[in-house]
C-alpha positions as CSV (number, residue, x, y, z in Angstrom):
1,M,40.2,-21.5,15.8
2,K,37.5,-21.3,13.4
3,K,36.3,-18.1,11.9
4,A,32.5,-17.6,11.2
5,L,30.9,-14.4,9.3
6,I,27.3,-13.5,10.1
7,T,25.4,-10.8,8.3
8,G,22.2,-9.6,10.5
9,I,24.2,-10.4,13.7
10,T,22.0,-7.8,15.4
11,G,18.6,-9.7,14.7
12,Q,17.1,-12.4,16.4
13,D,18.7,-15.2,14.8
14,G,22.1,-13.4,14.6
15,S,22.3,-13.1,18.2
16,Y,21.5,-16.7,18.9
17,L,23.6,-17.8,16.3
18,A,26.7,-15.7,17.7
19,E,26.2,-17.4,21.1
20,L,26.3,-20.7,19.7
21,L,29.3,-20.3,17.7
22,L,31.0,-18.5,20.5
23,S,30.3,-21.4,22.7
24,K,31.9,-23.8,20.4
25,G,35.0,-21.8,20.4
26,Y,34.7,-19.7,17.0
27,E,36.1,-16.3,16.5
28,V,32.7,-14.4,15.4
29,H,32.5,-11.5,13.0
30,G,29.4,-9.8,12.3
31,L,28.3,-7.3,9.4
32,I,26.1,-4.3,11.0
33,R,24.5,-1.3,9.4
34,R,25.7,2.3,10.7
35,A,22.8,4.0,12.6
36,S,22.7,7.2,14.5
37,T,21.1,5.1,17.5
38,F,22.5,1.8,19.0
39,N,20.9,-1.4,17.6
40,T,23.1,-4.1,18.9
41,D,21.1,-4.7,22.4
42,R,20.6,-8.1,21.2
43,I,24.3,-8.8,21.4
44,D,25.7,-6.4,24.0
45,H,26.1,-9.2,26.5
46,L,28.4,-11.0,24.0
47,Y,30.7,-8.0,23.4
48,K,34.1,-7.4,25.0
49,D,36.4,-4.6,24.0
50,F,38.6,-5.6,21.2
51,H,41.8,-4.7,23.6
52,D,40.7,-7.6,25.5
53,P,42.7,-10.7,24.8
54,Q,39.6,-12.7,25.4
55,A,37.8,-10.9,22.8
56,R,36.4,-13.2,20.1
57,M,33.3,-11.3,18.5
58,Y,34.2,-8.5,16.2
59,L,31.6,-6.0,14.5
60,H,32.3,-4.6,10.8
61,Y,30.1,-1.7,9.4
62,G,28.8,-2.6,5.9
63,D,25.9,-2.8,3.7
64,L,24.3,-5.6,1.5
65,S,24.0,-3.2,-1.1
66,V,27.8,-2.5,-1.6
67,S,29.4,-5.4,-3.4
68,G,33.1,-4.0,-3.1
69,Q,32.9,-3.6,0.6
70,L,31.6,-7.1,0.8
71,T,34.7,-8.5,-1.2
72,D,37.0,-6.4,0.9
73,L,35.1,-7.7,4.2
74,L,35.9,-11.4,3.0
75,Y,39.3,-10.7,2.3
76,S,40.0,-9.1,5.7
77,V,38.0,-11.8,7.7
78,R,38.8,-14.9,5.6
79,P,36.0,-16.9,7.4
80,D,35.7,-20.5,7.2
81,E,31.8,-20.2,7.4
82,I,29.4,-17.3,6.3
83,Y,25.8,-17.2,7.7
84,H,23.9,-15.0,5.7
85,L,21.1,-13.8,7.6
86,G,20.8,-10.1,6.8
87,A,17.5,-9.0,4.8
88,Q,14.5,-7.0,4.9
89,S,12.3,-9.5,6.6
90,H,9.1,-8.1,7.4
91,V,6.8,-9.5,4.8
92,R,4.2,-6.7,5.1
93,V,6.8,-4.1,4.7
94,S,8.0,-5.5,1.6
95,F,4.6,-4.5,-0.1
96,D,5.4,-1.0,1.1
97,M,9.2,-1.3,-0.1
98,P,9.2,-3.8,-2.7
99,E,12.3,-2.5,-4.7
100,F,14.4,-2.2,-1.6
101,T,13.5,-5.7,-0.5
102,G,14.4,-7.0,-3.8
103,D,17.7,-5.2,-3.6
104,I,18.6,-6.2,-0.2
105,T,16.8,-9.6,0.3
106,G,17.5,-10.9,-3.2
107,L,20.2,-9.4,-4.9
108,G,22.2,-8.7,-1.5
109,T,22.8,-12.7,-1.5
110,L,24.1,-12.6,-5.0
111,R,26.6,-9.8,-4.2
112,L,27.6,-11.6,-1.2
113,L,28.1,-15.0,-3.4
114,E,30.0,-13.0,-5.9
115,A,32.2,-11.7,-3.3
116,L,33.1,-15.1,-1.9
117,R,33.6,-16.4,-5.7
118,K,36.0,-13.5,-6.4
119,S,38.0,-13.9,-3.4
120,G,38.6,-17.4,-4.0
121,I,38.3,-18.0,-0.2
122,N,37.4,-21.5,0.9
123,S,34.2,-20.6,2.9
124,R,30.9,-22.7,3.6
125,F,27.9,-20.7,3.0
126,Y,24.6,-20.7,4.6
127,Q,21.5,-18.8,2.9
128,A,18.6,-18.1,5.3
129,S,15.8,-19.3,3.1
130,S,12.0,-18.9,4.4
131,S,8.9,-20.7,4.4
132,E,7.2,-17.7,3.0
133,M,8.6,-19.0,-0.3
134,F,6.2,-21.7,-0.2
135,G,3.2,-19.2,-0.1
136,S,0.0,-20.6,-1.5
137,A,1.3,-24.0,-1.7
138,P,-0.7,-26.7,-0.2
139,P,0.6,-27.8,3.3
140,P,2.6,-29.9,4.4
141,Q,5.6,-28.3,2.7
142,S,9.0,-29.9,2.0
143,E,12.0,-29.7,0.2
144,T,10.4,-30.8,-2.9
145,T,7.2,-28.5,-2.8
146,L,6.9,-26.0,-5.6
147,F,7.3,-22.5,-4.3
148,E,4.4,-20.1,-4.7
149,P,5.6,-16.8,-3.2
150,Q,2.8,-14.3,-2.3
151,S,4.8,-11.1,-1.3
152,P,7.9,-9.2,-2.8
153,Y,10.0,-10.5,0.3
154,A,9.1,-14.2,-0.6
155,A,9.8,-13.4,-4.1
156,A,13.0,-12.1,-3.4
157,K,14.1,-15.0,-1.2
158,V,13.1,-17.2,-4.1
159,Y,15.6,-15.7,-6.0
160,A,18.1,-15.8,-3.2
161,Y,17.4,-19.6,-2.9
162,Y,17.9,-20.4,-6.5
163,I,21.2,-18.2,-7.0
164,V,22.7,-20.5,-4.1
165,K,21.9,-23.6,-5.9
166,N,23.1,-22.1,-9.1
167,Y,26.4,-21.0,-7.5
168,R,26.7,-24.4,-5.7
169,K,26.6,-26.1,-9.0
170,A,28.4,-23.7,-11.3
171,Y,31.4,-22.8,-8.9
172,R,31.4,-25.7,-6.4
173,I,30.9,-23.4,-3.5
174,F,29.7,-25.2,-0.4
175,A,26.4,-23.4,-0.1
176,C,23.3,-24.5,1.8
177,N,19.6,-23.3,1.8
178,G,17.9,-23.5,5.3
179,I,14.3,-23.3,4.7
180,L,13.2,-22.1,8.1
181,F,9.7,-21.9,9.1
182,N,8.5,-19.3,11.5
183,H,10.8,-19.1,14.6
184,E,10.2,-16.9,17.6
185,S,11.6,-16.3,20.9
186,P,11.9,-13.1,23.4
187,R,14.2,-11.6,21.1
188,R,11.8,-11.2,18.3
189,G,11.1,-7.7,16.8
190,E,8.4,-6.0,18.3
191,T,6.3,-5.6,14.9
192,F,6.4,-9.4,14.2
193,V,3.0,-10.8,15.3
194,T,4.1,-13.2,18.0
195,R,6.0,-10.8,19.7
196,K,3.5,-8.1,19.2
197,I,1.0,-10.2,20.9
198,T,3.2,-11.1,23.9
199,R,4.2,-7.7,24.4
200,A,0.7,-5.9,24.0
201,A,-0.7,-8.6,26.4
202,A,1.8,-7.9,29.2
203,R,1.2,-4.1,28.6
204,I,-2.8,-4.6,28.8
205,K,-2.3,-6.9,32.0
206,L,-0.3,-3.7,33.9
207,G,-2.7,-1.1,32.6
208,L,-0.2,0.2,29.9
209,Q,-2.2,-0.3,26.9
210,D,-6.1,-0.6,26.1
211,A,-6.3,-2.8,23.1
212,L,-4.3,-5.2,20.3
213,Y,-5.0,-4.5,16.9
214,L,-4.0,-7.5,14.4
215,G,-4.6,-8.4,10.9
216,N,-5.6,-12.1,9.6
217,L,-6.4,-14.0,12.8
218,E,-6.9,-17.2,10.9
219,A,-3.4,-17.5,9.1
220,K,-1.9,-20.8,10.3
221,R,2.1,-20.7,10.9
222,D,4.3,-23.5,12.1
223,W,6.1,-21.8,15.1
224,G,9.5,-22.9,16.8
225,Y,12.1,-21.5,19.0
226,A,14.8,-19.6,17.3
227,G,17.3,-20.9,19.5
228,D,16.6,-24.3,18.3
229,Y,16.8,-23.4,14.5
230,V,20.2,-21.5,14.6
231,E,21.6,-25.1,15.9
232,A,20.3,-26.4,12.5
233,M,22.0,-23.8,10.7
234,W,25.2,-24.7,12.0
235,M,24.6,-28.5,11.4
236,M,24.2,-27.8,7.8
237,L,27.6,-26.6,7.4
238,Q,29.2,-29.4,9.2
239,Q,28.0,-32.1,6.7
240,D,30.1,-33.8,3.9
241,E,28.0,-32.4,1.1
242,A,25.9,-29.2,0.8
243,D,22.3,-29.4,0.7
244,D,18.9,-27.8,1.3
245,F,16.9,-28.5,4.4
246,V,13.4,-27.8,5.5
247,I,13.3,-26.8,9.5
248,A,10.2,-26.9,11.1
249,T,8.3,-28.4,14.2
250,G,5.6,-30.1,12.1
251,E,2.7,-28.2,13.9
252,T,0.7,-25.5,12.8
253,H,-1.5,-23.0,14.9
254,S,-3.3,-19.8,13.9
255,V,-2.8,-16.5,15.2
256,R,-6.0,-16.3,16.8
257,E,-4.9,-19.6,18.8
258,F,-1.6,-17.9,19.9
259,A,-3.3,-14.9,20.9
260,E,-5.7,-16.8,23.1
261,K,-3.3,-18.6,24.7
262,V,-1.2,-15.7,25.6
263,F,-4.0,-13.7,27.0
264,E,-5.6,-16.9,28.8
265,K,-2.3,-17.1,30.6
266,L,-2.5,-13.9,31.6
267,G,-5.7,-14.1,33.0
268,L,-7.2,-11.8,30.5
269,D,-10.4,-11.9,28.1
270,F,-9.0,-12.4,24.6
271,L,-12.4,-11.1,23.2
272,K,-12.4,-7.8,25.1
273,Y,-8.9,-6.8,23.8
274,V,-8.1,-8.1,20.7
275,K,-9.3,-6.4,17.4
276,S,-8.7,-7.3,13.7
277,D,-7.8,-4.4,11.7
278,P,-8.0,-4.9,7.7
279,R,-4.9,-2.3,7.5
280,Y,-2.6,-5.2,8.7
281,F,-4.0,-7.6,6.1
282,R,-1.6,-8.3,3.4
283,P,-2.5,-7.8,-0.3
284,A,-1.9,-11.4,-0.8
285,E,-2.3,-13.7,2.1
286,V,-0.5,-17.0,3.0
287,D,-3.1,-19.0,4.6
288,V,-1.3,-22.2,6.2
289,L,2.4,-22.8,6.4
290,L,3.2,-26.3,7.9
291,G,6.8,-28.0,7.5
292,D,7.9,-31.4,7.0
293,A,11.5,-31.5,8.6
294,R,11.9,-35.5,8.0
295,K,14.9,-34.8,5.9
296,A,16.6,-32.9,8.8
297,R,15.6,-35.3,11.2
298,K,17.4,-37.9,9.4
299,K,20.5,-36.3,7.7
300,L,21.2,-33.8,10.4
301,G,19.8,-35.4,13.4
302,W,17.8,-32.1,14.2
303,R,14.9,-32.0,16.4
304,P,13.1,-29.0,18.1
305,K,13.6,-29.0,21.8
306,V,11.3,-26.2,23.0
307,N,7.5,-26.8,22.2
308,F,4.7,-24.5,21.4
309,E,3.5,-24.0,25.0
310,D,7.1,-23.3,26.5
311,L,7.8,-20.8,23.7
312,I,4.8,-18.7,24.6
313,D,5.7,-19.0,28.4
314,M,9.0,-17.9,27.6
315,M,8.0,-14.8,25.7
316,I,5.4,-13.8,28.4
317,A,7.8,-14.0,31.0
318,E,10.3,-11.6,29.3
319,D,7.5,-9.1,28.1
320,L,6.0,-9.1,31.7
321,E,9.5,-8.2,33.1
322,L,9.9,-5.4,30.5
323,A,6.5,-4.1,31.3
324,N,7.0,-4.0,34.7
325,K,10.3,-1.9,34.3
326,E,8.1,0.5,32.0
327,N,5.2,0.7,34.7
328,T,7.9,1.4,37.4
329,L,9.5,4.4,35.5
330,L,6.0,5.7,34.4
331,K,5.1,5.8,38.3
332,A,8.4,7.4,39.0
333,G,7.6,10.2,36.6
334,H,9.8,9.4,33.7
335,T,8.5,10.1,30.1
336,G,9.2,8.0,27.0
337,C,9.6,5.0,29.3
338,G,8.6,2.6,26.6
339,Q,12.1,3.3,25.3
340,V,13.9,3.8,28.5
341,A,12.7,0.5,30.0
342,R,14.8,-1.3,27.1
343,I,17.8,-0.1,28.8
344,G,19.8,-3.4,29.9
345,K,17.9,-5.9,28.3
């Protein structure tokens, strides 16, 4: 039985990746941060008590800022594959917390690679790189496009990208960078723009919210489905040689177009409810991200399965269900139902 370690297992990508690896017979270990509230809702359906003989997913408390803890974890788990997804991943927040973002997103990758090097364990390493690294570089963007990062988050990811390449060359570690363009799902965090849109539209439909405030409506992104993208992560670590790959759909759509389609599908007037608020603009904008994934198609045989329209439908359906639960609880006299409605998700 292969063992995999996933940092960021409680996030969108971590949860889909854990599902995929468990379906392939892996024993899965996840690094999670200690919190006073439960933050494992995306993977609760996968969890079995460790006393259960069928349990194959185990969670370990830790932090990417503590190098010794990471080394101890690798010695303890001895994984065959490491999927490094953990980061401070919100671009706008990185302008408010640049030092923290650099420490966790950039140096966190170095700490994990150093832990792997010092342990001498023969693990394959996947680094979650980001299309944000391309920044203001003209589209389409491929593996040969020069990076022009436009945020502390993107700059930290560029550092992590190059330190992975350095450790691959210097220490012969099997380490890959997956340069993933935007990928969404019903499990996307509620502060990320696509999920912010579908959640707000569903709540507006049921009279639970009056308006939606967004930043730059003209920003264009290459949006795919997270479930498809984690398959590419796994494929990268099954190759004979480590390499770096762009993963993208090859289509770009504006935030305005995404929002218009969501509101149209719900029978709502986009112009009536959606407002642009300068407070949500980034200090330095990224206008267009459009990925060229021909290398991944040729070498990995990877192609996206879920298209743009189906992705929107999937996200709307989930957020309508959550909004209906919230509405039911509100009518029953519950307060704080926005949180209560998430129970059992």
